N, C-alpha and C positions, 0 to 999 in steps of 0.2 A: 604944860598943856600940849595935847597932841596936835600935830599938823592935820590939816583937812585936805583930802584929795577925793574927788568924785571919779567914779569909774563906770564904763559901759561893758556889759557882757552880752555877747550874741548867743541866744538860746541854741543849744545843740552843737556849738563849736567849742573847741579846746580854748581855754582862757589862761593867760599868763601875764603878770605884770611885775616888773622889778621895782622895788622901793629902795632908794638909797637913803640911809639914816645919817644924820649929821648931828653933832653936839651943839651946844649953845654958842660956841665960838665958830660954828660953820665948818669944823673939821670933820672928816669921816668918823663915824662912830664905830669903835672896835667891838665886834660882837663875839670876841673870844670868850668862851665859857657861858654864852647865853643860848637860850632856846627861844623859839618864836612860835606864836599861835595867832590865828585869825578866825573870825567867825562873821557870818552875816545872817541877818534875820529880816523878816518883813516889817518889824518894829522893834523899838528898844526893849519892850517888855514882852514881846512875842516868845512863846516857848515852843510852839508846835512847828515853826517855820525856820528854826535855826539850822544852819549849814556850817560845817567846819570846812575851812579852806585849807589846802595843803600849803605849808610854809617851808621853804628851804633857805637856809643861810648859806651864802656863797662859800666855795671851798677856801677862799681866803677871807676869813671873818673880818679882817682889818679894813676891807673895802666898804663895810656897812651895808651890804646889799642883802636883802631878803626878797625871795620870789614868792609871790602869791599865785596859786594856780588851781584850776578845776578841770576835770576831764570833760570831754564832749558829752559823756553819759550824765555826769553830774549837772552840767548846765541844761541839758535837755529836761531834767527833772524840775528845774526852777519854774515858777509861774512867770508867764510873760504875756503882754507887757506888764512889767511890775517894777516897783521901786523897793529896794532893800537898804538897810543900814549895815555898816560893817566897821570892824576895828581890828587893828594889829597890835599885839602886845609882845614885848620881849621880857624874858624872865632870867634872873641870875640869882641863885639861892632863893631867899624869901622875898626878894625885890621884884616886883611886877610893875612894868611901866607901859602905859598905852602910848604908842609912838605915832599912830596915824589913825584917822577915822574919816568917814564920809558916807556918801550915798552911792549905791550901785544901781544903775538903770539896766534892766534886762530887756533887750529887744527880741521880739519873737522871730522864730524861724518859719518858713513856709511849710505847712503840713499838707500831706497828700490825702 
């Protein structure tokens, strides 16, 4: 079962969040040979509001760190105030594992 973590994104600002993955024994999860992907949407079954988040595995994959990010342009295009759901999955070969999921609250920026 995936861990749950809720995030907040400021509309129109660059967003970045590091996620440190650990195995069932609480040791750092070695991401060597893995790829990562994350997506967010206005609802679990929503198809028109899906956004792919940029995922980057640390240069030393043994640290278990994956960075989720969006550019300021990407966050500016998000509805706000709004609540999205997201998940992060890691893949190695044919094995896909959801490692974290949660809610993202998008706070609006001041418009002119």
